[in-house]
C-alpha positions, 0 to 999 in steps of 0.5 A: 506550488499551491499558495498560502491563500489557496490553502486557506481557501481549501481549509475553510471548505474542509472546515465547513464540510467537517461541520456538515458531516458532524451534524449528519452524525446526529441525524437519526437517518444516518444513525439508523443506517450502518453503512451511512454511519460507517461512511460518515464516521470515516469521513469525520475522522479524515476531515478531523485530522485536517481541521485540527491542523487548521486550528493550530495554523490559526493559533500560530497566525494570531501569535505571529500577528502579536509578535509582529506588533511587539517587534515594533515596540519602543522598548528595544529589548521587547522588540528584539525578543519579539523578532527572535520569537517571530522567526521561530513562529514563522518556521513552525508555520511553514512546517505546518503549511507543508503538512497541510499541503500533503493532507490536502493532496488528492487521495488514491481511491484505492488506498484504503482497500484490502489487497491480494498479493501474488508472489512468484519465483522468477529466475534462479530455480530452487533458490528463487522459490526459497526467496519467494518464501522469504518474501512471504514471511517478510510480508506476513511479519510486516502485516502482524506489526501493523495489526493486519490480517493475512489469509493464505489463498493458494500456494504451490510449494517445492520440496525444499519449503520454497514457493513457486507461487503463493497468493494471500489476502491482507486485510486492515487499515490503509493496507493498499496505501503502503503495500502498493509500493511492493509491486515489481521484481525483487532481486536477491544476491546470496549464497544458496543453501544448495551451493557447495562452493560458497558462490553468490547467486542472483535470483528473483521473484515477482510481486503483484499487489492487487486491490481487492474488488467488491462484488459490486465493483466487478460483476462476474457472470456465471456463464463466463466461468468454466469451473473444473474440480480435481484432486489436490496434490502436494510437492512433486505431484504427490496426492494429499487429498482423496476427494475432488476438492481442488478447484480451477476457475477459468474466466472465458472472456479474458482467459484468466485461470485461477487454481485453489487447492489449499482447503479440504472443502471444494466450496471454500476453494471455489470462494477463494479462487473467485476472490483472486479472479475478482481482484485480477479483473479489477486490476485489469480494469484499473490498468485500462483507466490508468493508461489514460493517465500514463504520462502522469503515472510514469512520473510517480513512484511504484507504478506497479509494473511487474517487469520493473526491478524495484529492489535488491536484497544483498545478504553478504553485505546486509544491504537492501537497495530500492532502485526507484529512489536510490535508497540503500540501507544496511539493515537487511536482517531487520527488513527480512523480519518485517521492518519495512517502514523505513523503505515504505515511508521513503517511497511515500515521501517521494510520491508526495513530493512528486504530487506537490511538484505537479501542483506547482 
């Protein structure tokens, strides 16, 4: 575990860096450059949270030093009171040090990115498609509760209002940092609407959470693309558009194919398809880099492996179980309404615990 001395050394470094960033925010060269101003303001806020806690720590240190002095007072009543106060102050200091250890942990560089989520029906036929639609609704409600923006990019609906596939973008503050834990196979146990005898069926849907890539991060050359346009269709193949507005983009070097037909505009469908393609290519590159740290990643929560069954939703028992951390909650009804924080907070805590252990 990182020692108190190590933490104080790092906190002094953070304090000095915070002062430097604060000074830069008064520099006309920074104030006149929107990109630099945004970058420095963001860093100022991040470092400011740590510096504020560090000030609290120094204040506690002073109080502890004073209490230690009084604990040796010749007046036995004052000494006893000081010793009692000392225990409480030291407990508070240890709690604060733990908070600071977590704040000083290395940040995932992707945490602040917006995301593209891909939900696909798995085993279970129409019931799996309905579950995919339920997951889409759950994530939409969760995003609304966080003040995030959701944009539907592509969908393949079934006749019963389910989704064989639905792809959507989520934009907002720290989106990837929380949603990355949702990647994997989600299993549902319930009585399907189409089940006449009341038997419980097990179905599944896969969720992919891709950090959205900027154009500067993933360069897609026009000559690497094959773009086809065609007439969009609805459930069952019925035509819903009389113009060739649907777009299929094939990335020739990788063979990745993205189709978008939700918009009436061919231009908009192409833009959405390229957005999804860029995120998928970014994910491939990220996975290549992560393989170099495979041993470390295997120990972490939420590896993002889509073949991994991460959660079971049991409707008859109103139960949801996250298998990665063996957490079971009996509030599935609320979870499906977008109340995901109890699950995600527990996963974040587990990740932080694993990171702290790795520093020991």
